[in-house]
C-alpha positions in Angstrom: 4.7 -24.0 19.7 8.3 -24.8 20.7 8.7 -21.9 23.1 6.7 -20.4 25.9 4.4 -17.7 24.6 4.8 -14.4 26.5 1.8 -12.3 27.1 2.0 -8.8 28.5 -1.2 -7.8 30.3 -1.8 -4.1 31.1 -4.8 -3.3 33.4 -5.2 -1.4 36.7 -7.7 -3.9 38.1 -5.9 -6.6 40.1 -8.8 -9.0 39.8 -8.5 -8.9 36.0 -4.7 -9.3 36.1 -5.0 -12.3 38.4 -7.8 -13.9 36.3 -5.8 -13.6 33.1 -2.6 -14.8 34.8 -4.5 -17.9 36.2 -6.1 -18.9 32.9 -3.0 -18.0 30.8 -0.7 -20.1 32.9 -3.1 -23.0 32.5 -2.5 -22.7 28.8 1.3 -22.6 29.3 1.6 -18.9 28.6 4.2 -16.8 30.4 2.1 -13.9 31.8 3.7 -10.6 32.6 1.4 -8.0 34.3 1.5 -4.2 34.7 -1.0 -1.9 36.3 0.6 1.5 35.5 0.6 2.9 32.0 3.9 4.7 32.6 5.7 1.3 32.9 4.4 -0.2 29.7 7.0 0.9 27.1 10.0 0.0 29.3 8.5 -3.4 30.1 7.5 -4.0 26.5 11.1 -3.4 25.3 12.6 -5.5 28.1 10.2 -8.5 28.0 9.7 -8.6 24.2 6.2 -10.2 24.5 4.4 -12.2 21.7 1.1 -10.5 22.3 -0.2 -7.5 24.4 -3.5 -7.3 26.3 -4.1 -3.6 26.8 -6.9 -1.9 28.8 -8.1 1.5 27.5 -8.6 3.1 30.9 -5.2 3.2 32.7 -3.7 5.5 35.3 -1.0 8.0 34.0 -1.3 7.0 30.3 -4.3 5.9 28.4 -4.4 2.6 26.5 -5.2 4.3 23.1 -2.0 6.4 23.2 0.0 3.4 24.4 -1.3 1.3 21.5 -0.1 3.9 19.0 3.3 4.1 20.9 3.7 0.3 20.9 3.0 0.2 17.1 6.0 2.5 16.6 8.3 0.1 18.5 7.2 -3.3 17.1 4.3 -4.9 15.2 3.2 -7.2 18.0 -0.5 -8.3 18.1 -2.5 -6.1 20.5 -5.9 -7.0 22.0 -7.7 -4.0 23.6 -9.9 -4.3 26.7 -12.8 -1.9 26.5 -15.9 -1.1 28.6 -19.0 -2.9 27.4 -21.0 -0.7 25.0 -18.2 1.8 24.4 -18.3 1.5 20.6 -16.4 4.8 20.0 -13.4 3.4 22.1 -13.4 0.2 20.2 -13.3 1.8 16.8 -10.7 4.3 17.9 -8.6 1.5 19.3 -8.7 -0.3 16.0 -7.8 2.9 14.2 -4.8 3.2 16.5 -3.6 -0.2 15.3 -5.2 -2.7 17.7 -5.8 -6.1 16.1 -8.8 -7.1 18.2 -10.8 -6.1 21.3 -12.6 -7.7 24.1 -15.4 -6.0 26.0 -15.5 -6.1 29.8 -16.8 -8.0 31.6 -15.3 -10.8 29.6 -15.0 -14.6 29.7 -11.3 -15.6 30.4 -11.8 -18.6 28.1 -12.8 -16.2 25.3 -9.8 -14.1 25.9 -7.5 -17.1 25.8 -9.2 -18.2 22.6 -8.5 -14.8 21.1 -4.9 -14.9 22.2 -4.5 -18.3 20.5 -6.2 -17.0 17.4 -3.9 -14.0 16.9 -0.9 -16.2 17.7 -1.9 -18.8 15.1 -2.3 -16.0 12.5 0.9 -14.2 13.2 3.4 -17.0 13.5 6.0 -17.0 10.7 4.4 -19.0 7.9 6.3 -22.2 6.9 6.1 -25.2 4.7 3.7 -25.1 1.7 2.7 -21.6 2.5 6.0 -19.9 1.9 4.9 -18.3 -1.3 5.3 -14.9 -2.8 2.4 -13.0 -4.4 3.5 -10.3 -6.8 1.5 -7.8 -8.7 2.3 -4.4 -10.2 3.4 -2.2 -7.3 2.6 -4.9 -4.7 4.5 -7.9 -3.3 3.4 -10.0 -0.4 6.0 -12.4 1.0 4.2 -15.1 3.0 7.3 -16.6 4.7 8.5 -13.3 6.2 5.1 -11.5 6.5 6.5 -8.7 4.5 4.6 -6.4 2.1 6.4 -4.2 -0.5 4.5 -1.3 -1.9 6.3 0.1 -5.0 9.4 -1.8 -3.8 9.3 -0.1 -0.4 8.7 -2.2 2.7 5.4 -1.1 4.3 4.6 -1.9 7.9 1.3 -3.6 8.4 -0.2 -4.6 11.8 -0.5 -8.3 12.2 -4.2 -8.2 11.5 -3.8 -6.0 8.5 -1.3 -8.5 7.1 -3.6 -11.4 7.8 -6.5 -9.7 6.1 -4.5 -8.8 3.0 -2.9 -12.3 2.9 -6.3 -14.0 3.1 -7.9 -11.8 0.4 -4.9 -12.1 -1.9 -4.9 -15.9 -1.5 -8.4 -15.9 -3.0 -8.3 -13.3 -5.8 -11.7 -12.0 -7.1 -13.6 -14.1 -4.5 -16.1 -11.9 -2.6 -16.1 -12.3 1.2 -18.8 -11.0 3.5 -17.8 -9.3 6.7 -18.9 -12.4 8.6 -16.7 -14.7 6.5 -13.7 -12.4 7.0 -14.3 -12.2 10.8 -14.4 -16.0 11.0 -11.4 -16.7 8.7 -9.1 -13.8 9.6 -9.9 -13.3 13.3 -9.9 -17.1 13.7 -13.0 -17.7 15.9 -16.8 -17.3 15.9 -16.9 -13.5 16.3 -20.0 -11.9 17.8 -18.7 -8.4 17.9 -19.2 -5.3 15.7 -18.7 -6.0 12.0 -17.2 -2.5 11.8 -14.0 -4.2 12.9 -13.6 -5.4 9.3 -14.4 -2.0 7.8 -11.8 -0.2 10.1 -9.1 -2.7 9.1 -10.0 -2.4 5.4 -9.8 1.4 5.6 -6.4 1.3 7.3 -5.1 -1.3 4.8 -6.2 0.8 1.8 -4.5 3.9 3.2 -1.2 2.0 3.3 -1.7 0.8 -0.3 -2.6 4.2 -1.7 0.8 4.7 -3.4 -0.2 1.9 -5.9 -2.3 3.2 -8.8 -4.4 0.0 -8.8 -7.1 -0.5 -6.1 -6.5 -4.1 -5.0 -9.0 -4.2 -2.1 -12.3 -3.4 -3.5 -15.9 -3.1 -2.1 -18.7 -5.2 -3.5 -21.6 -3.1 -2.3 -24.2 -4.9 -0.2 -22.0 -8.0 0.0 -18.4 -7.4 1.3 -14.9 -7.1 -0.1 -12.6 -8.8 -2.6 -9.0 -8.7 -3.8 -9.0 -7.5 -7.4 -5.7 -8.0 -9.2 -4.9 -6.6 -12.6 -4.7 -9.2 -15.4 -0.8 -8.9 -15.4 -0.5 -10.2 -11.8 1.4 -13.5 -11.2 1.7 -15.9 -8.3 5.3 -16.9 -7.6 6.0 -20.1 -5.6 
């Protein structure tokens, strides 16, 4: 990358903040830390980070509410920090728009790997991948990461776009949840496969104005992108 990646880390544990700062700076990241939920939105607007690491349990404002609020400002990748075993918090965080989660206690190397993964997937796509995929009611613009639903620009989270992009690049190919986790999340994922289900559910909700169901379930296997016969790929 030609610029220093800026990571906003929000956690009320100074040990966590220092650990992420240490490992992040080793990777060349510009790390900005906050321990108070009330300061997040102002800092987010001022610092304009490339990715946010957000703890669920925060003083003054909880991380789930902040995740939703940040989504209304800008579609930056968000990785939630959750207590180990708190499945309900993880699912709710994904429902609120988070792209990924890491359970505490976590390996700083794993967190750095996940930061790199979301950054790889959310950089503006260039070169040979600047294509446009157009079907009745749906247009996916690879170069600008834009999705039009019935000619109306529809905001997807970075991970929702990545998931739709990946499925649409491989029409009618069936992917298991494990394959989607490996390809879209960008690493060997050992977490809950419900992560995929939550993102599929959110993605379908945003595509509901289209009569055709593009993201379909293959029961007992996984998911596929099912375009109508009239769809066409534009280069």
